Residue, then its C-alpha position, 0 to 999 in steps of 0.5 A: m500500499a502507498e504510503a501517505l506523504l500529506t495527509v490534509e483533515n477537516l480544514t477550513k478557511s474564510y476570508g470576511d464573508k467568504l468561506l472558501f472551503d469548509n471541513i475538507s481532508f484529502g491525502i496525497n500518497s507516494g507516486q500519486k500525481s495530483a490536479l487540483i481544479a477550481r474557479n478563480g477565486y475559490g481558494k486553490s492558491t490559499l489551500l496551497n499556501i496552507i499546506v506548505g505553512n504560509t497561511l494559517p487555516d482557521n481550523g483543521k490541520v496539515t501532516f507530513s509523513t517523516d520522509c516527505r521532502l516537499a518542494y513548492m513553487p508558488q504562482t509568484v516566486g518573488n525576491i529569494d536573495n541576491r545570489r547568483v543563479r547558478d549558486y541557487v539552482f545547484d544548491v540541491k541534494r543530490r538523490e540517494n544512491e545517485d552517482e555525480w555523472l548521473f547528477e550532473q546529466r539530470v542538471e543538464e537536461v533540466v538548465s539546457r531545456m528550461k533555456l537557463a544556460a545563459l542565465l546562469d552567472r546573472s544574480i536573481d534579482s536581475l532576472s524577469g518574473g518569468e526567468q525567475k518562475k523557470m529558476a525556481l522550477c529547475h531547482m526543484l526539478v533537481d532537487d532531492c524532493n518527493l513531493l512537488i506542489l505546483d501552483e501553475p506551473t506553465n506559466h511563463l513557459d513557451i510550447e517546447m518547455i511545456e511539452w519537455l515538462e510534461d514529459y519529464l514529470s511524468r516519467q518521474r516517480l514523484a508525487i504531485l499536487m499541482v494548480t494548472h489551467d492547461r487541460y493538455f499538461l494535466d491529462s499527460v500528468c496527472d491521474n487524479i483530480f480534487e475540485l473546490d467548488n462551493a466550499r467543499l472538495y471531490h476527488y476524482r481517480g482518474k484523468y480530465e475526460y472521466y473528471l468531465e463525466k463524474k462530475a456532471e454525473r454528480e451534479a445531476n445527482e444532487r439536483a435530484e437529491v434537492e428536487k427530492a428534498k424539495s418535495l419532503y420539505r413542504t410536507e415537514l413545513e406544514w407540520m412545523r406551522r402547527m400549533p405550538q402544542a404539537r410541536g412540543t410533543k414531537s422529537q428534538a431529532r425531527k425538528d433539527a433534521f426539518y432545519e437540515l432539509q430547508a438548508k438542502a431545498r434551498t440549494k441554488f445551482e449554478e444555471k449554464e448560460s446559453q451561448f453568445t457572443v459580442k456583436t461586432e461591427r460590420i467588416g467592410g471589404k478589406v480587412m488587413d493586409i501585411f506588406n513585406l513586414t521588417y523588424s530589427y532590434g539592436g541588429t537582430p531580426i525579429v520579423t523579416d519580409f513577411s506578408y499575409s491578407f487577412k480575410r473576414q473571419d479569419r482566426v490565426g493563432i501565433v505560436g513560437a519560443n519565449g522571446v522569439g517576436k510573438s508580442t512585436l508582430l502583435g505590437l507592428i499589427t495595432g501600431s504600438l511599433h513600427p516596422t524597419s521596413g514595410h507596411i501594413e494597410v488596415g480597413q476603415t470598418i476595421r475595429i481593433g480590440y487588444y488583449s495586452q501582457k500588460g494588463m490594465m491600471v484600475a484604482d483599488d477602490r473601485r468596484v468591479i461592477d463600477i468599473v464595467r458600468e463606466v464602460a457600458e450599462q448595457i453590452e450589445v451582443d449578436g442578434g440583437r439583443t443586450m445584456s447587463a453588465h450584471q449579467f454579462l460579469s455573471y457569464f464569466g464567472f463574477d458572482s453578485t459577492t465579487q462584482y461589489n468587491y474591491f479591485a484590490n480584493l480581487s485574484g491575479g485570475e479575476r483581475r486578468k479575467l476583468y481586464l478581458l471582458m473590458v476589451l470584449i465589451a468594446n465591441p472590437n471586430f478584430l480581436i487581438l488576445d496575447e496570452p489570454t490563458n494565463d491565470l485563469d481557471i478551466r471553467t473560464l478558459q471553456t467559456l472564453e472558448q465558446f464565446l469565441i467559437a461564436y465570435k464573428g469577427c477577426l481573431i488572432i491568438v498568441s498562447h501556450d495552451r495547446s488545447f485552448l489553440d485547438h478548440t479557437v483557432d483554424h491556422l498557425f503563424v509560426f515563428e522558426g527563428e532568425g525573423k522567419v514567420r511561416d503561416y501554417p493552414f492546421t491546428y496545432s495539434s496537427y502541426r506538432e504531429c507534421r513536425k514531429a514526422q518531419i523531425d523523424a524523416d531528417r533522423q532516419e535521413k542523417k542515419r542512412e547517410r552515415e550507413l553509406v560513408q562508413p563502409t566507404i570509409r572502411q573500403k579505401n585504399k591506404p593515402a600515399q601521404r604519411a601521418t603528420y605528428k599532430q595526426r599521430q596525436e589524435y589517433d593516440a587521444l582517440s583510442v584512449e577516449i574509445e577504450q574510455l566510453n566503451v568502459e563507461r558503457q559497459k558499467l551502464e549495461d551492467a547497473l541495467s541488468d543487475g538491477t542497481l538502478t530502481l528509480a524509473s528516471q535513473l533507467q531513463e537516464a541510464s539508456v539515454r547515456i548508452g544511446q549517446i555512447i554508441q553514437e559517440l563510438d560510432e563517429k571516434e571509430m570512423r575517425w580512428l579508422e581513417l588514422d589508422e589507414l595513415i599510419n599503419 
């Protein structure tokens, strides 16, 4: 039976009149990978902070087993210290029985894949928030921990990093509790889901689709129970309304049961709003044309000779590594940046709505509902209808209490969501969203997806959320490096499959080329010239290196066969290294044969 590393018992927490969770209990066992799901403001980050001891609960307790080695990464890392990045990342314990070589290989993989190598000699306080988060993630991944608690680990990572991280975490024998809005990442890593909903905790032992299915069943059962309670409540209410003398002869237990029944019968469920989208201004014959757009910064090409003509209801996703220029292209399109060469022509009817990563500036003492009403008391939606500011906010998950809350009291996700709504209610017909999924909960993402699917204007989305892109866009602008931007007529998943197939084909071609070259070299006649002194030195050095590689290979193969390596990560690393050794031996032996022809 798996050991319980973490046990949470009867935990309760409120902020003012808002009850986040009430008397919840759960545990995390060794090797169990779990996701925590809840709407923004429902207490996900608060629960994680209570678990790690940063926040005190109102009631309940958190217990760790004696051999639990915990590592925690919050949404915002904050100021750790002013050491060098290298000193912080490598200030960790090596895993038990892990030799130095394997440890170094693991560290090298993590640092390389998270693209942190160039930052190792910088001071921590010089890093951006995203760079600090990558640094903290590297520190956790190379440390000797067996329980990871992660709050939105994929924020600030590009798609390539996310895909590596989900593969890495999937093959580690670690227990994980994480908050994430990335549904593909959740499905790849986790097989348990905890949901915080209306102050209660629900546990689903399965992946995301299983969770959706069982959640729907649970809600249907709860609705049936409430309907049954309402029927019984009417009968009991008649009894309670009788003369006090009659009530006094009845048991106190029945009176107590009545009040419990009353609470049950008055349970309210969140009604699903009908699908809608905002009204868009009519788009004329000309939308937007980009002609030979080029932009360089400090001599570095960001966009080079890019052209494209937008059509009505074009739906484009923009993908590429962090820092490659995705937001720069949006700045060129919106006019906040001026191209080095080339130009953009925008149709007269186009009305751009731009959701940027910078967010919006709002006074902390403003109420949410007042912020929206200042722009529009009534929001025009498709079909000639209107919605009140209250209805519009409710559709995107702002309940009445939150609508009358102050901006200062909103969570990070609620602030981002409010900013998004402020862009939408302006009724743009050309909508540009730069990383709209950051800090949004999964329910809001699904609502936003449905909203955007029905949207009748042009749409550009920059996002690292692969599921979100697959559901909302039809083709991609892919940044391929050195300023090259290519248009791919695929969804992201289709593009990734094509890319993977091309990489595999390139590898096979290189392998065939090596196989053709090797026998040719071996069959060469001995050259007439004699070996130089440097060639003899190289020959001797290669002889030693080949011998060392063969010894290392034998050592790893013995470890794989005799059971010395027990962790899945150790087995994986050993297998990867053996493959690297075989490739190195192939190259070095080919060169050794060339030199041997000269010398002997």
